[in-house]
N, C-alpha and C positions, 0 to 999 in steps of 0.2 A: 423691332428695335435693332439698331445696327450692332454688328459684332466688332469689338475692338480689342487691340493688344498693345501692350507697352513692351519695348525691347531696350534694355540698357546696353551700353557699349556697342551701340547700333550703327555707328558710322563706318566701321571697318571690321575686317576679320570675320569671325564666326557670327558676331552680332549683325553685321551687314548681310551676310548670307541668310540668316534667319529672317530678316526683314524682307528680302527678295522672295523667299519661299512663302512666307505668310501672305505677302501681297499677291502672289500668284494664286492663292486660295481665296482671294477676295476679301481678306481681313483688313480692316482699317488699322492704322498704325500710329503710335507715337514713337518716333525715332529719338531716343534719349542718349545724349552723348555730350562731351565737352568740345568736340570738333565741329564748330558751327558751320563752316563753309562746306565741308563734306556732308554733314547731316542735312543741311538745306538742299543741297544738290540731289542727294538720294531721295528725299521726300518728294521733290518735284518730279524726278524721273519715275518713281513708282506710281505717283498719282496719274501721270500721263499714260504710262504703259498699261496700268491695270484698272483705271477708273475708280480707285479707292480714295479714301481720305487719309493721306499720309502727312503727318505734321512733325517737323523737327522741334524738339524741346530741349533746351540746354539743361543738363542735369549733372551735378557733381554728387556721386553717391555717398561721399563723405558728409554731405549736408542733408540732414533729415528734412529740413524745410523744402529742399528741391524735390525730394522724393514725394512728399505729401502733395506738392503742387503738381507734379507729374500725374499722379493718380487722380487728383481732382480735375485736371484738364481732360483726361480720358472720359470721366463721368460727364463733364460739361458737354463734350463733343458728341458722345454716343449713348449717354444714359447709364452706362455700366462698363465694367472691365471684365472681359471673358478670359483673356490669356495674358500671361506675363512670362517673358524670357529674360532672365537676369544674366547678362553676358559680360558685364564690365569686369575688367581684371588687369593686373599688371604682374610682371615677373622680372626678377633680376637676371643677370647673365649666368649661363649654365656653369661657367668655370669659377664662379665666385664661391670660395669655401666659407664655412661658417664664420671663421675668425675675421673674414673681410666684410661681413654684413654688419652694418651699424644698427643701433637701436632705432634710429630714425627711418632707415630703410625697412626694417621689420615692422615698425608701427604703421608706416604708410601702406605697406603691402596688406597688412591685416585690416587696416581701416577701409580699404577698397574691396578686397577679395572676400572678407568675412563680415566685418561689421556693416559695410555698405550693402552686401547681399542680404544680410539679416534684416536690415531696415527696409529694403525693397520688398522682401517676402512678407514682412509684417504688415506694411501699409497696403500692399496689393491684396493680401488676404482679408484684412479688415474691411476693405471695400467689398470684396466678393461676398463676405458674410452678410452684408446689408441687402444684397440684390436678390431678386427672385431666381430660383433655379430654372434651368432650361432643360428640356427633354434631350436625352442623349440620342444622337442620330445613329441608326443602324441600317445597313442594307446588305442582306435582307434583315427584316426585323427578328429580334430574339424570341425564343420560345416563351420566356418568362419576362415579366416587367423589370426594367432596370430603373432605379430611382433617378430622378433628374439631378443635375449637378450645377454648382454655382460658378465654377471657374477652375482653371488649371494653371499651375506655375511650374516652370522648368528652370532650374539653376544650373549654370555651367560650373561644374567642379573640375576634376582632372583625374587621370590615373595617378597623379602625384598625391591625390587625396586618399589613395588606397594602399600605397607603399611608399618607401622612402629611399630615394637614390640620389639625394643631393637637394639643391635649391632650398637653402636654409630658411628663407622667408616665405617663399611661395608654397612649399610643401605643407607647413603647418596651417597656412591659411586655407588650403584646399581640403585638408582634413576637417577643418572647421566648417567649410561649406557643405560637406557631406552630412555632418552632424546637424547643422541648421536645417537642411532639407528634411532629414528624418524627423526632427522635432516638429517641423511644419506639418508633415504628414499626420503626426499624432494630434497636434492641436486643431488642425483645420479639416482633416478628413471627415470627422463626424458632421461637419457643416456642408458636405458635398463639394469640398475644395481639395484638389489633388496637388501634392508637391513631390516632384521627382527631380533627380539630378542626372545630367549627362556627364560622363567622365571621358573626355576625348583623350586620345593619344596624340603624338606629335602631328600638328596640323599647320600647313603653310598659312601664315597670317603675319601682320605687322608685329604682333607681340613675340612670336617665336623668332622672327627675323631680328628683333632687338635682342632677344635672349641668346640666340645661337650665331648671329652674324651671317656670313655667307652660307654656312651650313643650314640655315633656316630659310634661305631664299630659293624658291623653286627655280630649277633650271641651271643652277651654278654647279661647277665641278665639285665644290665642297659639299653640296647637298646630295649629289648623286653618288658620292664616294664616302659619305658619312658612315663611320663604324656603327652608328645607331641602327642603320638599316638592317644590319645582320641580326638584330634582336627583334625585328618586326617580321612576323611570319609572311606578310604580304610584300615585304621588301620595299616599302615606300611610305612616305608621309601621306596623310589625308589632305584633301582640299576642303576648304571651309563649307562648301555646299554639302559634302557628305556628312558633316556634323549637323548642318541645318535641317537636313531631311529627318534626322533622328529627333531633333528638338520639335519639329512639326508633328511628328508622331506622338511624342509625349504630351503635347498640348492638346491633341485632337481626341475625338471620341473613340478613335481606334485603340486607344490605351486606357479606356474608361475604368478598368479595374486595377491599374497600376498606381500605387501611392507609396511614397517612401523608398522608391527604387533608386539604385545607382546603376545606370545603364552604361556599360563600357563600350566604346566605339574606337578601337585602336589598331585594327588590322592584325590582331594577334600579337600583342606585345606584353601586356600585363600577365596574362595567364599562360602564355606559350613562350618559354625562353629556354 
């Protein structure tokens, strides 16, 4: 039976990089996003480049029915859902103080980054609970038997979900994302389903470009001279592929005993200041 994954927020940024990484591993994909043209183009490119089945599926994570249809489509195509990377998210501009954030902005941010992520995790895990477990691949084999597993989910949280340095709407939503992931680990771990969160630091992507302007666009004077770089031990922002590599690890059998983890990938920003 084929191996399949769903990736939300998949047409750009970290989500796109995750799709490219999973496709390189021969994993079939549902590229879930609202960006129809970009999503279709990416699906066509990855199908041709890697010989996988990559399908674009228009998904608004604020709509539970879209998420249910996304999961059902994966099952229709491949008979099961092995992996899910929930990358959809939005962020306000970094210089917006709390008094400038409206209830509408807060509600929409929460609806996508927290409620939408929870709905995705819930419906992905419900499908995984129904399917037969698969043997965990090891090379070389372990000394003792490792129980088979039914699936793996990685949620994109943020280092903003671990501390508070502004972003009045985004930060609470990412704290919620961490809690949702840990609850998922508790609820679904006994069924052989792992839920982990990646907490990226500043990463070049359309979202950070929207949030930070020129300072969030790779190669600009503003990005190379940003005061934020002084707080990152490696002295630079990440590229999306560096986050995708960690997502791939968290989904794969190489992390078979990780469940409920919040894995920080920030070049030495959160813990080293």
